[in-house]
N, C-alpha and C positions, 0 to 999 in steps of 0.2 A: 504494500500500500504506500509506504513512504517513497519507494523508488518511483512508483507511478506518479505520485503527486509532484515530486521533484521534476520529472520529465514533462508532465502535462502542463504545469504552471510555471515553467522556466521563463526567463526574460526573453522577450522578442522585440525587435525594433518596431516602433509604431503602436505597440499595445500600451494601454493605460490601465493602471490598477483600478479596480472597482471597490470602493470603500463602502461598507454598510455599518454605520456606527451602532445600530441596535436592531436586534431581531428576537423578540420575546419568544416566538414559536421555536426558533432554532435553539435558543438558550435552554428552554424547558426540555426539548428533545434530547439535547446533549447531557443535561443533568440526569434525566431518567435513564438514558442508555449507560452512562457512567456508573450510576448507582446500581443498576442491574448487573453490570459487568463486575464491579467490586464485590457485590454479594455473591455472585456465581463463583468467584475465585476464593472468597473467604469461607463460605459454608463448608465445603469439603475439608478444608484445612482445619476447621474447628473440631470436626469429628476425629480427625487423626490426632490433633493436639490433645484431646481429652483422654486418649489412650496413653499418652506419654506422661501426663500429669497425675494420673491415678496411681496412688501409692499402693503397692501390694501389701497384703495383710502380714506377710512374713518378712517385711523390710527391716533392716537393722539401721538404727539411728546413729550417725557418725557426725561428730563436730569437727569442722575443718576451719583452721585459722590461716589466712593468707598473710604472709610477711614478705618483705622485700627479699627476693631470691630464694625463698623456701616456703614450704607448707608444713603446718603442724596438724596432726590428726589426734583426736581423742575418741577412743573406742569404748563401747560399753563394757561393764564388768561381767562377772559370771551370772549375775541376775538379769542381764540383758538391758540394764538401764545405765544412763550416763550419771556420773556423780555430779554434785553441785559445784559451781565455780563462781568466782567473784573477781572483778577487776582489781579490787583492793589487795588480793592475794598474789598478784602477778609479781614475780621476782625473776632473777636470772636463773635460779634453780627450778622455778615453777612458772614457765612461760605461759601456760594455759590458765593459770589462776585457779587450779583445782583446790578446793578447801580440804586441808589435811584432816584425817580422822575418820 
């Protein structure tokens, strides 16, 4: 379509451009067609996306902390739950702020 428009409406000697400052019918038509097109592209993607964001019932919760040039991971204990943490407990020896005890 783009190649056709470039070829069909190219500059030619003696032709003058036709300007149409406002065309409500065309504007409504383009708005509706664009809305239908966006909806047609979005709806199937939402069904696929819902499968990715549904958390499985047997999922393991992992805490990940991003730092410059490294990642820190906190895995659950034997009971399958993460321990509590607090930013006030962050030290060089305890970078994730896990509350001791």
